[in-house]
N, CA, C and O atoms as a GROMACS GRO file, in nm:
protein
  520
    1MET      N    1   4.529 -10.174   1.344
    1MET     CA    2   4.386 -10.199   1.361
    1MET      C    3   4.292 -10.120   1.434
    1MET      O    4   4.297 -10.098   1.555
    2PRO      N    5   4.219 -10.085   1.367
    2PRO     CA    6   4.093  -9.983   1.418
    2PRO      C    7   4.064  -9.927   1.557
    2PRO      O    8   4.073  -9.813   1.604
    3ASP      N    9   4.028 -10.039   1.607
    3ASP     CA   10   3.972 -10.074   1.766
    3ASP      C   11   4.115 -10.097   1.830
    3ASP      O   12   4.217 -10.132   1.770
    4ARG      N   13   4.097 -10.063   2.000
    4ARG     CA   14   4.169 -10.093   2.046
    4ARG      C   15   4.196 -10.272   2.048
    4ARG      O   16   4.111 -10.345   1.997
    5ILE      N   17   4.268 -10.305   2.085
    5ILE     CA   18   4.294 -10.460   2.070
    5ILE      C   19   4.249 -10.557   2.210
    5ILE      O   20   4.336 -10.540   2.296
    6ASN      N   21   4.177 -10.620   2.243
    6ASN     CA   22   4.139 -10.713   2.324
    6ASN      C   23   4.313 -10.790   2.383
    6ASN      O   24   4.382 -10.874   2.325
    7THR      N   25   4.330 -10.741   2.480
    7THR     CA   26   4.476 -10.771   2.504
    7THR      C   27   4.478 -10.961   2.575
    7THR      O   28   4.579 -11.032   2.571
    8ARG      N   29   4.368 -10.998   2.624
    8ARG     CA   30   4.359 -11.124   2.646
    8ARG      C   31   4.326 -11.211   2.534
    8ARG      O   32   4.374 -11.324   2.527
    9LEU      N   33   4.232 -11.157   2.433
    9LEU     CA   34   4.200 -11.256   2.298
    9LEU      C   35   4.339 -11.240   2.240
    9LEU      O   36   4.394 -11.347   2.216
   10ALA      N   37   4.413 -11.123   2.209
   10ALA     CA   38   4.549 -11.100   2.134
   10ALA      C   39   4.642 -11.166   2.196
   10ALA      O   40   4.753 -11.176   2.142
   11THR      N   41   4.619 -11.219   2.310
   11THR     CA   42   4.733 -11.306   2.387
   11THR      C   43   4.708 -11.434   2.352
   11THR      O   44   4.798 -11.512   2.319
   12ARG      N   45   4.573 -11.467   2.359
   12ARG     CA   46   4.579 -11.620   2.323
   12ARG      C   47   4.572 -11.646   2.206
   12ARG      O   48   4.634 -11.749   2.182
   13THR      N   49   4.507 -11.584   2.084
   13THR     CA   50   4.581 -11.582   1.964
   13THR      C   51   4.702 -11.588   1.899
   13THR      O   52   4.733 -11.641   1.792
   14ALA      N   53   4.789 -11.503   2.007
   14ALA     CA   54   4.939 -11.539   2.007
   14ALA      C   55   4.988 -11.683   2.014
   14ALA      O   56   5.046 -11.757   1.934
   15GLU      N   57   4.932 -11.698   2.167
   15GLU     CA   58   5.005 -11.812   2.181
   15GLU      C   59   4.948 -11.974   2.060
   15GLU      O   60   5.021 -12.068   2.027
   16MET      N   61   4.800 -11.952   2.023
   16MET     CA   62   4.770 -12.060   1.946
   16MET      C   63   4.832 -12.042   1.823
   16MET      O   64   4.824 -12.144   1.755
   17LEU      N   65   4.913 -11.915   1.751
   17LEU     CA   66   4.981 -11.936   1.663
   17LEU      C   67   5.131 -11.959   1.686
   17LEU      O   68   5.221 -11.934   1.605
   18ALA      N   69   5.145 -12.014   1.816
   18ALA     CA   70   5.314 -12.017   1.904
   18ALA      C   71   5.384 -11.924   1.863
   18ALA      O   72   5.490 -11.958   1.810
   19LEU      N   73   5.351 -11.772   1.870
   19LEU     CA   74   5.446 -11.678   1.849
   19LEU      C   75   5.523 -11.639   2.013
   19LEU      O   76   5.628 -11.576   2.009
   20PRO      N   77   5.488 -11.663   2.097
   20PRO     CA   78   5.562 -11.659   2.217
   20PRO      C   79   5.680 -11.777   2.221
   20PRO      O   80   5.755 -11.768   2.318
   21HIS      N   81   5.703 -11.869   2.144
   21HIS     CA   82   5.783 -11.969   2.118
   21HIS      C   83   5.871 -11.974   1.989
   21HIS      O   84   5.980 -12.028   1.972
   22GLN      N   85   5.782 -11.890   1.891
   22GLN     CA   86   5.897 -11.888   1.797
   22GLN      C   87   5.915 -11.732   1.763
   22GLN      O   88   5.909 -11.726   1.640
   23VAL      N   89   5.928 -11.637   1.800
   23VAL     CA   90   5.933 -11.490   1.766
   23VAL      C   91   5.979 -11.388   1.890
   23VAL      O   92   6.048 -11.287   1.876
   24CYS      N   93   5.922 -11.443   2.022
   24CYS     CA   94   5.934 -11.348   2.097
   24CYS      C   95   6.079 -11.344   2.125
   24CYS      O   96   6.150 -11.440   2.096
   25ARG      N   97   6.133 -11.221   2.187
   25ARG     CA   98   6.277 -11.196   2.248
   25ARG      C   99   6.264 -11.231   2.412
   25ARG      O  100   6.340 -11.251   2.506
   26ARG      N  101   6.125 -11.226   2.386
   26ARG     CA  102   6.162 -11.212   2.596
   26ARG      C  103   6.162 -11.374   2.694
   26ARG      O  104   6.066 -11.447   2.719
   27ARG      N  105   6.261 -11.385   2.719
   27ARG     CA  106   6.311 -11.513   2.804
   27ARG      C  107   6.180 -11.572   2.861
   27ARG      O  108   6.164 -11.691   2.839
   28ASP      N  109   6.075 -11.500   2.940
   28ASP     CA  110   5.970 -11.561   3.023
   28ASP      C  111   5.881 -11.610   2.900
   28ASP      O  112   5.809 -11.706   2.925
   29CYS      N  113   5.877 -11.572   2.807
   29CYS     CA  114   5.765 -11.596   2.736
   29CYS      C  115   5.789 -11.721   2.639
   29CYS      O  116   5.701 -11.805   2.620
   30ARG      N  117   5.888 -11.726   2.594
   30ARG     CA  118   5.989 -11.863   2.544
   30ARG      C  119   5.948 -11.981   2.620
   30ARG      O  120   5.870 -12.073   2.595
   31ARG      N  121   6.032 -11.949   2.732
   31ARG     CA  122   6.020 -12.052   2.813
   31ARG      C  123   5.894 -12.097   2.859
   31ARG      O  124   5.881 -12.218   2.839
   32ASN      N  125   5.799 -12.043   2.911
   32ASN     CA  126   5.698 -12.042   2.933
   32ASN      C  127   5.591 -12.093   2.788
   32ASN      O  128   5.488 -12.158   2.806
   33ASN      N  129   5.621 -12.064   2.697
   33ASN     CA  130   5.528 -12.057   2.558
   33ASN      C  131   5.393 -12.006   2.610
   33ASN      O  132   5.282 -12.059   2.607
   34ALA      N  133   5.434 -11.892   2.657
   34ALA     CA  134   5.306 -11.833   2.709
   34ALA      C  135   5.348 -11.678   2.666
   34ALA      O  136   5.464 -11.651   2.635
   35CYS      N  137   5.249 -11.588   2.666
   35CYS     CA  138   5.267 -11.437   2.614
   35CYS      C  139   5.281 -11.408   2.798
   35CYS      O  140   5.207 -11.461   2.880
   36SER      N  141   5.396 -11.311   2.832
   36SER     CA  142   5.392 -11.269   2.952
   36SER      C  143   5.405 -11.108   2.966
   36SER      O  144   5.391 -11.050   3.074
   37TRP      N  145   5.433 -11.041   2.836
   37TRP     CA  146   5.482 -10.880   2.825
   37TRP      C  147   5.369 -10.868   2.698
   37TRP      O  148   5.336 -10.937   2.601
   38HIS      N  149   5.342 -10.771   2.744
   38HIS     CA  150   5.256 -10.653   2.658
   38HIS      C  151   5.268 -10.529   2.670
   38HIS      O  152   5.305 -10.479   2.776
   39ARG      N  153   5.238 -10.455   2.556
   39ARG     CA  154   5.333 -10.287   2.543
   39ARG      C  155   5.211 -10.215   2.595
   39ARG      O  156   5.105 -10.224   2.533
   40ASN      N  157   5.220 -10.147   2.698
   40ASN     CA  158   5.124 -10.065   2.743
   40ASN      C  159   5.048  -9.978   2.657
   40ASN      O  160   4.925  -9.967   2.657
   41ALA      N  161   5.121  -9.923   2.592
   41ALA     CA  162   4.999  -9.829   2.460
   41ALA      C  163   4.918  -9.864   2.401
   41ALA      O  164   4.846  -9.776   2.355
   42ASN      N  165   4.891  -9.987   2.375
   42ASN     CA  166   4.806 -10.060   2.290
   42ASN      C  167   4.784 -10.191   2.335
   42ASN      O  168   4.729 -10.270   2.258
   43GLY      N  169   4.823 -10.231   2.462
   43GLY     CA  170   4.811 -10.349   2.531
   43GLY      C  171   4.833 -10.494   2.428
   43GLY      O  172   4.795 -10.599   2.480
   44GLU      N  173   4.868 -10.499   2.343
   44GLU     CA  174   4.985 -10.610   2.224
   44GLU      C  175   5.022 -10.693   2.272
   44GLU      O  176   5.012 -10.659   2.390
   45PRO      N  177   5.083 -10.834   2.271
   45PRO     CA  178   5.175 -10.853   2.306
   45PRO      C  179   5.273 -10.837   2.242
   45PRO      O  180   5.272 -10.846   2.119
   46CYS      N  181   5.398 -10.806   2.322
   46CYS     CA  182   5.547 -10.777   2.267
   46CYS      C  183   5.591 -10.870   2.128
   46CYS      O  184   5.635 -10.811   2.029
   47CYS      N  185   5.578 -10.988   2.129
   47CYS     CA  186   5.577 -11.043   2.018
   47CYS      C  187   5.545 -10.997   1.898
   47CYS      O  188   5.624 -11.012   1.805
   48LEU      N  189   5.432 -10.938   1.884
   48LEU     CA  190   5.412 -10.872   1.767
   48LEU      C  191   5.472 -10.764   1.672
   48LEU      O  192   5.451 -10.752   1.551
   49ILE      N  193   5.576 -10.662   1.776
   49ILE     CA  194   5.640 -10.608   1.686
   49ILE      C  195   5.754 -10.666   1.580
   49ILE      O  196   5.820 -10.591   1.509
   50ASN      N  197   5.766 -10.814   1.578
   50ASN     CA  198   5.894 -10.888   1.547
   50ASN      C  199   5.840 -10.988   1.423
   50ASN      O  200   5.905 -11.085   1.385
   51LEU      N  201   5.734 -10.954   1.377
   51LEU     CA  202   5.652 -10.983   1.285
   51LEU      C  203   5.669 -10.937   1.166
   51LEU      O  204   5.652 -10.815   1.162
   52THR      N  205   5.704 -10.996   1.039
   52THR     CA  206   5.717 -10.945   0.926
   52THR      C  207   5.568 -10.859   0.885
   52THR      O  208   5.482 -10.868   0.973
   53ALA      N  209   5.533 -10.784   0.772
   53ALA     CA  210   5.422 -10.776   0.736
   53ALA      C  211   5.333 -10.851   0.718
   53ALA      O  212   5.223 -10.841   0.773
   54GLU      N  213   5.377 -10.965   0.614
   54GLU     CA  214   5.262 -11.080   0.613
   54GLU      C  215   5.225 -11.154   0.736
   54GLU      O  216   5.105 -11.169   0.759
   55GLN      N  217   5.314 -11.204   0.820
   55GLN     CA  218   5.310 -11.263   0.940
   55GLN      C  219   5.181 -11.150   1.026
   55GLN      O  220   5.083 -11.186   1.092
   56ARG      N  221   5.218 -11.042   1.000
   56ARG     CA  222   5.123 -10.968   1.096
   56ARG      C  223   4.963 -10.974   1.031
   56ARG      O  224   4.856 -10.978   1.092
   57ALA      N  225   4.981 -10.973   0.932
   57ALA     CA  226   4.849 -10.980   0.842
   57ALA      C  227   4.796 -11.103   0.914
   57ALA      O  228   4.699 -11.072   0.982
   58ILE      N  229   4.822 -11.217   0.921
   58ILE     CA  230   4.802 -11.335   0.945
   58ILE      C  231   4.745 -11.332   1.059
   58ILE      O  232   4.630 -11.369   1.078
   59PHE      N  233   4.819 -11.290   1.142
   59PHE     CA  234   4.752 -11.268   1.315
   59PHE      C  235   4.660 -11.180   1.290
   59PHE      O  236   4.551 -11.217   1.334
   60ASP      N  237   4.656 -11.073   1.236
   60ASP     CA  238   4.540 -10.991   1.216
   60ASP      C  239   4.402 -11.067   1.214
   60ASP      O  240   4.301 -11.046   1.281
   61ASP      N  241   4.427 -11.170   1.108
   61ASP     CA  242   4.309 -11.204   1.035
   61ASP      C  243   4.240 -11.313   1.116
   61ASP      O  244   4.118 -11.325   1.116
   62VAL      N  245   4.342 -11.410   1.202
   62VAL     CA  246   4.299 -11.498   1.296
   62VAL      C  247   4.244 -11.416   1.414
   62VAL      O  248   4.144 -11.461   1.470
   63TYR      N  249   4.321 -11.251   1.476
   63TYR     CA  250   4.237 -11.196   1.568
   63TYR      C  251   4.103 -11.182   1.550
   63TYR      O  252   4.023 -11.226   1.632
   64ARG      N  253   4.068 -11.117   1.434
   64ARG     CA  254   3.951 -11.056   1.405
   64ARG      C  255   3.850 -11.204   1.373
   64ARG      O  256   3.730 -11.198   1.400
   65ALA      N  257   3.902 -11.317   1.323
   65ALA     CA  258   3.810 -11.417   1.314
   65ALA      C  259   3.768 -11.456   1.484
   65ALA      O  260   3.653 -11.496   1.505
   66ALA      N  261   3.833 -11.446   1.564
   66ALA     CA  262   3.843 -11.518   1.708
   66ALA      C  263   3.760 -11.404   1.800
   66ALA      O  264   3.716 -11.439   1.909
   67ARG      N  265   3.739 -11.253   1.748
   67ARG     CA  266   3.687 -11.154   1.794
   67ARG      C  267   3.548 -11.153   1.753
   67ARG      O  268   3.462 -11.098   1.820
   68PHE      N  269   3.526 -11.209   1.652
   68PHE     CA  270   3.404 -11.209   1.562
   68PHE      C  271   3.332 -11.363   1.665
   68PHE      O  272   3.238 -11.361   1.745
   69ALA      N  273   3.385 -11.435   1.638
   69ALA     CA  274   3.344 -11.583   1.705
   69ALA      C  275   3.298 -11.563   1.840
   69ALA      O  276   3.211 -11.632   1.893
   70GLN      N  277   3.374 -11.442   1.909
   70GLN     CA  278   3.385 -11.402   2.059
   70GLN      C  279   3.225 -11.349   2.081
   70GLN      O  280   3.163 -11.362   2.187
   71GLY      N  281   3.180 -11.295   1.973
   71GLY     CA  282   3.054 -11.223   1.995
   71GLY      C  283   2.911 -11.284   1.938
   71GLY      O  284   2.796 -11.265   1.977
   72PHE      N  285   2.979 -11.385   1.802
   72PHE     CA  286   2.878 -11.390   1.753
   72PHE      C  287   2.826 -11.572   1.751
   72PHE      O  288   2.721 -11.606   1.696
   73LEU      N  289   2.885 -11.636   1.795
   73LEU     CA  290   2.878 -11.783   1.776
   73LEU      C  291   2.767 -11.793   1.864
   73LEU      O  292   2.692 -11.881   1.821
   74GLY      N  293   2.721 -11.737   1.976
   74GLY     CA  294   2.621 -11.740   2.052
   74GLY      C  295   2.469 -11.684   1.989
   74GLY      O  296   2.362 -11.739   2.011
   75THR      N  297   2.488 -11.569   1.912
   75THR     CA  298   2.400 -11.514   1.850
   75THR      C  299   2.349 -11.583   1.721
   75THR      O  300   2.235 -11.624   1.700
   76ASN      N  301   2.466 -11.588   1.631
   76ASN     CA  302   2.423 -11.625   1.492
   76ASN      C  303   2.560 -11.710   1.463
   76ASN      O  304   2.669 -11.669   1.424
   77PRO      N  305   2.510 -11.865   1.501
   77PRO     CA  306   2.606 -11.955   1.459
   77PRO      C  307   2.609 -11.995   1.347
   77PRO      O  308   2.686 -12.085   1.314
   78GLU      N  309   2.517 -11.932   1.258
   78GLU     CA  310   2.503 -11.966   1.083
   78GLU      C  311   2.618 -11.898   1.034
   78GLU      O  312   2.667 -11.908   0.922
   79TYR      N  313   2.653 -11.834   1.119
   79TYR     CA  314   2.804 -11.765   1.034
   79TYR      C  315   2.909 -11.852   1.009
   79TYR      O  316   2.990 -11.829   0.919
   80PHE      N  317   2.914 -11.971   1.096
   80PHE     CA  318   3.000 -12.059   1.148
   80PHE      C  319   2.977 -12.192   1.072
   80PHE      O  320   3.038 -12.293   1.109
   81GLN      N  321   2.904 -12.196   0.983
   81GLN     CA  322   2.862 -12.314   0.893
   81GLN      C  323   2.971 -12.373   0.777
   81GLN      O  324   2.924 -12.463   0.708
   82ALA      N  325   3.081 -12.340   0.754
   82ALA     CA  326   3.127 -12.380   0.678
   82ALA      C  327   3.171 -12.528   0.670
   82ALA      O  328   3.240 -12.560   0.767
   83GLN      N  329   3.150 -12.625   0.580
   83GLN     CA  330   3.210 -12.738   0.593
   83GLN      C  331   3.327 -12.823   0.588
   83GLN      O  332   3.362 -12.922   0.651
   84ALA      N  333   3.393 -12.732   0.464
   84ALA     CA  334   3.585 -12.768   0.482
   84ALA      C  335   3.603 -12.624   0.408
   84ALA      O  336   3.540 -12.524   0.371
   85GLY      N  337   3.739 -12.685   0.414
   85GLY     CA  338   3.844 -12.604   0.333
   85GLY      C  339   3.913 -12.447   0.451
   85GLY      O  340   3.896 -12.439   0.573
   86GLU      N  341   3.988 -12.344   0.362
   86GLU     CA  342   4.036 -12.269   0.496
   86GLU      C  343   3.933 -12.193   0.563
   86GLU      O  344   3.960 -12.150   0.675
   87GLN      N  345   3.809 -12.167   0.510
   87GLN     CA  346   3.718 -12.115   0.606
   87GLN      C  347   3.674 -12.184   0.728
   87GLN      O  348   3.650 -12.125   0.834
   88ARG      N  349   3.663 -12.322   0.708
   88ARG     CA  350   3.654 -12.408   0.809
   88ARG      C  351   3.744 -12.423   0.914
   88ARG      O  352   3.715 -12.446   1.031
   89GLU      N  353   3.891 -12.404   0.847
   89GLU     CA  354   4.004 -12.395   0.918
   89GLU      C  355   4.013 -12.285   1.021
   89GLU      O  356   4.041 -12.303   1.139
   90LEU      N  357   3.987 -12.171   0.964
   90LEU     CA  358   4.014 -12.053   1.024
   90LEU      C  359   3.893 -12.039   1.094
   90LEU      O  360   3.907 -11.978   1.200
   91ASP      N  361   3.773 -12.079   1.068
   91ASP     CA  362   3.667 -12.092   1.199
   91ASP      C  363   3.680 -12.151   1.263
   91ASP      O  364   3.631 -12.103   1.365
   92ASP      N  365   3.738 -12.285   1.289
   92ASP     CA  366   3.779 -12.383   1.389
   92ASP      C  367   3.895 -12.330   1.512
   92ASP      O  368   3.916 -12.366   1.628
   93LEU      N  369   3.946 -12.242   1.438
   93LEU     CA  370   4.097 -12.185   1.492
   93LEU      C  371   4.022 -12.067   1.571
   93LEU      O  372   4.052 -12.062   1.690
   94ALA      N  373   3.941 -11.985   1.534
   94ALA     CA  374   3.875 -11.876   1.602
   94ALA      C  375   3.783 -11.928   1.678
   94ALA      O  376   3.770 -11.841   1.764
   95ILE      N  377   3.708 -12.015   1.704
   95ILE     CA  378   3.612 -12.082   1.785
   95ILE      C  379   3.712 -12.122   1.902
   95ILE      O  380   3.670 -12.115   2.018
   96ALA      N  381   3.848 -12.168   1.875
   96ALA     CA  382   3.904 -12.242   2.014
   96ALA      C  383   3.976 -12.158   2.061
   96ALA      O  384   4.028 -12.199   2.165
   97ILE      N  385   4.012 -12.036   2.026
   97ILE     CA  386   4.100 -11.894   2.060
   97ILE      C  387   3.964 -11.868   2.162
   97ILE      O  388   3.970 -11.891   2.283
   98ALA      N  389   3.852 -11.819   2.100
   98ALA     CA  390   3.748 -11.762   2.152
   98ALA      C  391   3.672 -11.826   2.283
   98ALA      O  392   3.611 -11.764   2.371
   99ARG      N  393   3.692 -11.956   2.272
   99ARG     CA  394   3.638 -12.038   2.379
   99ARG      C  395   3.694 -12.028   2.511
   99ARG      O  396   3.630 -12.059   2.612
  100LYS      N  397   3.814 -11.986   2.513
  100LYS     CA  398   3.878 -11.945   2.677
  100LYS      C  399   3.861 -11.857   2.698
  100LYS      O  400   3.860 -11.850   2.821
  101SER      N  401   3.835 -11.714   2.632
  101SER     CA  402   3.780 -11.605   2.654
  101SER      C  403   3.691 -11.549   2.761
  101SER      O  404   3.570 -11.565   2.749
  102ARG      N  405   3.735 -11.492   2.852
  102ARG     CA  406   3.638 -11.503   2.958
  102ARG      C  407   3.518 -11.347   2.876
  102ARG      O  408   3.407 -11.332   2.926
  103ASP      N  409   3.543 -11.293   2.811
  103ASP     CA  410   3.455 -11.215   2.750
  103ASP      C  411   3.392 -11.226   2.673
  103ASP      O  412   3.358 -11.123   2.614
  104ARG      N  413   3.325 -11.390   2.614
  104ARG     CA  414   3.237 -11.438   2.511
  104ARG      C  415   3.085 -11.366   2.540
  104ARG      O  416   3.060 -11.347   2.659
  105PHE      N  417   2.998 -11.330   2.457
  105PHE     CA  418   2.879 -11.288   2.485
  105PHE      C  419   2.785 -11.359   2.496
  105PHE      O  420   2.764 -11.435   2.402
  106ASN      N  421   2.687 -11.360   2.620
  106ASN     CA  422   2.597 -11.490   2.619
  106ASN      C  423   2.635 -11.644   2.628
  106ASN      O  424   2.594 -11.736   2.556
  107ARG      N  425   2.726 -11.648   2.736
  107ARG     CA  426   2.815 -11.771   2.744
  107ARG      C  427   2.718 -11.919   2.746
  107ARG      O  428   2.762 -12.027   2.706
  108ALA      N  429   2.609 -11.903   2.790
  108ALA     CA  430   2.536 -12.032   2.792
  108ALA      C  431   2.498 -12.071   2.632
  108ALA      O  432   2.518 -12.185   2.590
  109LYS      N  433   2.450 -11.982   2.559
  109LYS     CA  434   2.419 -11.999   2.413
  109LYS      C  435   2.541 -12.012   2.334
  109LYS      O  436   2.548 -12.066   2.224
  110TRP      N  437   2.627 -11.962   2.392
  110TRP     CA  438   2.751 -11.942   2.297
  110TRP      C  439   2.838 -12.117   2.339
  110TRP      O  440   2.903 -12.183   2.258
  111ASP      N  441   2.811 -12.152   2.478
  111ASP     CA  442   2.852 -12.270   2.465
  111ASP      C  443   2.756 -12.399   2.388
  111ASP      O  444   2.808 -12.507   2.360
  112ALA      N  445   2.660 -12.379   2.370
  112ALA     CA  446   2.560 -12.443   2.293
  112ALA      C  447   2.583 -12.461   2.175
  112ALA      O  448   2.575 -12.567   2.113
  113ALA      N  449   2.623 -12.328   2.126
  113ALA     CA  450   2.620 -12.332   1.946
  113ALA      C  451   2.738 -12.399   1.906
  113ALA      O  452   2.744 -12.430   1.787
  114TRP      N  453   2.858 -12.433   1.998
  114TRP     CA  454   2.978 -12.456   2.020
  114TRP      C  455   2.966 -12.622   2.010
  114TRP      O  456   3.018 -12.697   1.928
  115ARG      N  457   2.887 -12.650   2.110
  115ARG     CA  458   2.853 -12.834   2.138
  115ARG      C  459   2.760 -12.865   2.010
  115ARG      O  460   2.777 -12.971   1.948
  116ALA      N  461   2.703 -12.810   1.987
  116ALA     CA  462   2.596 -12.825   1.837
  116ALA      C  463   2.701 -12.848   1.746
  116ALA      O  464   2.713 -12.965   1.711
  117ARG      N  465   2.809 -12.739   1.681
  117ARG     CA  466   2.860 -12.747   1.564
  117ARG      C  467   2.962 -12.879   1.589
  117ARG      O  468   2.962 -12.967   1.503
  118GLU      N  469   3.044 -12.892   1.703
  118GLU     CA  470   3.075 -13.023   1.750
  118GLU      C  471   3.010 -13.174   1.704
  118GLU      O  472   3.061 -13.261   1.633
  119ARG      N  473   2.873 -13.172   1.772
  119ARG     CA  474   2.816 -13.276   1.714
  119ARG      C  475   2.827 -13.300   1.580
  119ARG      O  476   2.882 -13.399   1.530
  120GLN      N  477   2.769 -13.204   1.517
  120GLN     CA  478   2.776 -13.135   1.356
  120GLN      C  479   2.875 -13.244   1.283
  120GLN      O  480   2.840 -13.330   1.202
  121ALA      N  481   2.985 -13.221   1.326
  121ALA     CA  482   3.103 -13.261   1.275
  121ALA      C  483   3.164 -13.388   1.333
  121ALA      O  484   3.265 -13.440   1.285
  122ARG      N  485   3.104 -13.432   1.428
  122ARG     CA  486   3.102 -13.593   1.423
  122ARG      C  487   3.059 -13.678   1.339
  122ARG      O  488   3.107 -13.773   1.277
  123THR      N  489   2.910 -13.604   1.352
  123THR     CA  490   2.854 -13.696   1.245
  123THR      C  491   2.871 -13.693   1.095
  123THR      O  492   2.843 -13.774   1.006
  124ARG      N  493   2.930 -13.565   1.098
  124ARG     CA  494   3.014 -13.609   0.943
  124ARG      C  495   3.156 -13.666   0.951
  124ARG      O  496   3.236 -13.652   0.858
  125GLY      N  497   3.183 -13.722   1.052
  125GLY     CA  498   3.304 -13.792   1.056
  125GLY      C  499   3.408 -13.743   1.034
  125GLY      O  500   3.482 -13.815   0.967
  126GLU      N  501   3.463 -13.609   1.076
  126GLU     CA  502   3.544 -13.532   1.114
  126GLU      C  503   3.637 -13.602   1.241
  126GLU      O  504   3.757 -13.616   1.217
  127GLY      N  505   3.584 -13.646   1.378
  127GLY     CA  506   3.603 -13.641   1.449
  127GLY      C  507   3.568 -13.509   1.582
  127GLY      O  508   3.503 -13.405   1.568
  128GLY      N  509   3.636 -13.558   1.703
  128GLY     CA  510   3.605 -13.426   1.740
  128GLY      C  511   3.710 -13.324   1.771
  128GLY      O  512   3.821 -13.375   1.786
  129ARG      N  513   3.705 -13.157   1.789
  129ARG     CA  514   3.788 -13.063   1.793
  129ARG      C  515   3.774 -13.011   1.919
  129ARG      O  516   3.662 -12.993   1.968
  130GLY      N  517   3.905 -12.976   1.994
  130GLY     CA  518   3.934 -12.882   2.108
  130GLY      C  519   3.947 -12.930   2.232
  130GLY      O  520   3.970 -12.853   2.326
   0.00000   0.00000   0.00000
């Protein structure tokens, strides 16, 4: 990844993908189903070194989507208007990850855009998320 990884966002992404439970070799992480150990050099959760290249590519895609959602849902919510399919699922996952981030850009607008998106989903009959 070209940019330095945001440790908190990477940790949340790994937890949402169940990596602490599925692939981590650290007992603390497996028992708590949460990332407890990070690599000092780049801030990545330790479990990422146990991923195959394909698994790492999936993690990177979800992490990038969450990082994008963290910054742009509050300013450009039109980026997150997919109605169905894989893009909608990726957007939902990215928003769920970014929603717990302390680093969200413009929190009030971000939360308002998230609530509007959820209302729109309920009116289409998809039910609530999150």
